[in-house]
C-alpha positions in Angstrom: 118.9 87.3 14.4 120.5 85.8 17.4 120.7 87.5 20.8 124.5 87.5 20.4 124.3 89.5 17.2 121.7 91.9 18.5 123.9 92.6 21.6 126.9 93.2 19.4 125.1 95.5 17.1 123.4 97.6 19.8 124.5 97.4 23.5 128.1 96.6 22.7 128.5 99.5 20.3 126.7 101.9 22.5 128.9 101.1 25.5 132.1 101.4 23.3 130.9 104.7 22.0 130.2 106.0 25.5 133.7 105.0 26.6 135.3 106.6 23.6 133.3 109.8 24.1 134.3 109.9 27.8 138.0 109.6 27.1 137.8 112.2 24.3 135.9 114.6 26.6 138.7 114.3 29.2 141.3 114.9 26.5 139.6 118.0 25.1 139.2 119.5 28.6 142.9 118.9 29.1 143.7 120.4 25.7 141.7 123.5 26.4 143.8 124.4 29.4 146.6 125.5 27.1 146.4 128.9 25.5 148.0 129.6 22.2 150.9 132.2 22.2 150.3 135.7 20.8 152.0 136.9 17.7 155.0 139.0 18.3 155.4 140.6 14.9 153.2 142.9 12.9 150.9 141.5 10.2 152.9 141.0 7.0 150.1 139.6 4.8 149.2 140.8 1.3 145.9 142.6 0.9 143.1 140.1 1.2 145.1 137.7 3.3 143.6 137.3 6.8 143.8 135.0 9.8 140.3 133.6 8.9 141.3 132.7 5.3 144.5 131.2 6.7 142.5 128.9 9.0 140.1 127.8 6.2 143.1 127.1 3.9 144.9 125.2 6.6 141.8 123.0 7.3 141.3 122.4 3.6 145.0 121.7 2.9 144.5 117.9 3.2 142.3 118.1 0.1 144.9 120.1 -1.9 147.8 117.8 -2.8 149.3 120.5 -5.1 149.9 122.7 -2.0 152.1 120.1 -0.2 155.5 119.1 -1.5 155.3 115.6 -0.2 152.0 115.0 -2.0 153.2 116.6 -5.2 156.2 114.3 -5.3 154.3 111.2 -4.2 150.8 111.6 -5.7 150.1 107.8 -5.4 150.8 108.0 -1.7 148.3 110.8 -1.4 145.7 108.7 -3.2 146.4 105.8 -0.9 145.9 108.0 2.1 142.6 109.2 0.7 141.4 105.6 -0.1 142.4 104.4 3.3 140.6 107.1 5.2 137.5 106.7 3.0 137.5 103.1 4.0 137.6 104.0 7.6 134.7 106.4 7.2 132.7 103.7 5.2 133.4 101.0 7.8 132.3 103.3 10.7 129.2 104.3 8.9 128.4 100.7 8.3 128.3 100.0 12.0 125.5 102.6 12.3 123.6 101.7 9.1 123.3 97.9 9.8 121.5 98.2 13.1 119.6 101.4 12.6 118.9 101.7 8.8 119.4 98.2 7.3 117.1 99.1 4.4 119.8 101.3 3.0 121.9 98.2 2.2 119.0 96.7 0.2 120.0 99.2 -2.6 122.4 97.4 -4.8 124.4 100.5 -5.8 125.0 101.6 -2.2 126.1 98.1 -1.2 128.5 98.0 -4.2 129.9 101.4 -3.3 130.5 100.4 0.3 132.2 97.1 -0.7 134.4 98.7 -3.4 135.6 101.4 -1.0 136.2 99.1 1.9 138.0 96.4 -0.2 140.2 99.2 -1.8 141.1 100.4 1.8 141.9 96.8 2.7 144.3 96.5 -0.2 145.9 99.8 0.7 146.2 98.5 4.3 148.1 95.4 3.1 150.4 97.7 1.0 151.1 99.9 4.0 151.9 96.9 6.2 154.4 95.6 3.6 155.9 99.1 3.1 156.3 99.6 6.9 158.1 96.3 7.2 160.2 96.4 4.1 161.5 100.0 4.2 164.4 100.3 6.8 163.7 103.9 7.7 160.0 103.2 8.4 160.9 100.1 10.3 163.3 102.0 12.5 160.8 104.7 13.5 157.8 102.3 13.9 156.5 101.5 17.4 154.5 98.4 18.3 151.4 100.6 18.3 152.1 101.5 14.7 152.0 97.9 13.6 149.1 96.9 15.8 146.9 99.8 14.7 147.6 99.3 11.1 147.0 95.5 11.3 143.9 96.0 13.3 142.4 98.4 10.8 143.3 96.1 7.9 141.7 93.1 9.5 138.7 95.2 10.4 138.3 96.2 6.7 138.3 92.5 5.7 135.4 91.7 8.0 133.5 94.9 7.2 133.6 94.1 3.4 131.9 90.8 4.0 129.4 92.3 6.4 128.1 94.9 4.0 125.3 92.8 2.5 124.0 92.3 6.1 122.8 88.7 5.3 122.7 87.5 8.8 120.2 84.8 7.8 123.1 83.0 5.9 125.4 83.1 8.9 126.5 85.6 11.5 130.3 84.9 11.8 131.4 87.9 9.7 128.9 90.3 11.2 129.7 89.2 14.8 133.4 89.5 14.2 133.0 92.9 12.5 130.9 94.4 15.4 133.2 93.0 18.1 136.2 94.4 16.2 134.4 97.7 15.8 133.7 97.9 19.6 137.4 97.1 20.4 138.4 99.7 17.8 136.2 102.4 19.4 137.6 101.7 22.9 141.3 101.3 21.8 141.5 104.3 19.4 141.6 107.1 22.1 144.6 105.4 23.6 146.4 104.8 20.3 148.2 106.8 17.6 144.9 106.7 15.6 143.6 109.4 17.9 145.7 112.0 16.0 142.6 113.0 14.1 141.2 114.4 17.3 143.9 117.0 17.3 143.9 117.8 13.6 141.3 120.6 13.7 143.1 122.3 16.6 146.6 122.1 15.2 145.5 123.2 11.7 143.5 126.0 13.3 146.5 127.5 15.1 148.8 127.0 12.2 146.4 128.6 9.7 145.7 131.5 12.1 149.4 132.2 12.5 150.3 131.7 8.8 147.3 133.9 7.8 148.5 136.6 10.1 152.0 136.4 8.6 150.7 136.4 5.1 151.8 132.9 4.2 148.4 131.2 4.0 146.7 131.0 1.6 149.7 130.2 -0.6 150.0 132.2 -3.7 151.8 130.7 -6.8 153.0 127.6 -5.1 156.2 126.5 -6.7 156.1 122.9 -8.0 158.9 120.5 -7.9 
């Protein structure tokens, strides 16, 4: 392994992670300054419906497409969403496995699973780019960051897929590019729209707590259509 690849796998990633963690820490400190408003109505929930159950339901809502009208009407879009985010998870995990647990990738089944998931996410990324460009409504509401983030992730998937076997002896181009893209991704994410996942647990917590208090969450007998 060359010194350039060793640097990219270790020091570069560690530095990028520290920068990302620092920015997120500042964001979380800022976020905690704001207190949620108190409910101004009496509890209206059915027996057994509580704020705690509402919070859990709200957090788990993303895994229950039948509970969301948009997902019920566009099931394929929900599957694309799932595949895309599974690809992100796999590609991030890969950046830890390669430098610190490379023996894991010597298991053919695991290597195949990683490649299938990441390639599937790459295909979904291409589909999303085409969709964002070709649909007038999406094109009208898209910012430069929307395009850049989506293209960045899709290109990242491409190089991650070829880096899975971790065969640096046969050439380091894909691995070097993947790790440099990963480092850039880690530094850029806190300043981009991709950082929305940082707020997901908080927004869903407050929504679930409120809807549980009012007896809306968990949903009962969701009407389909």
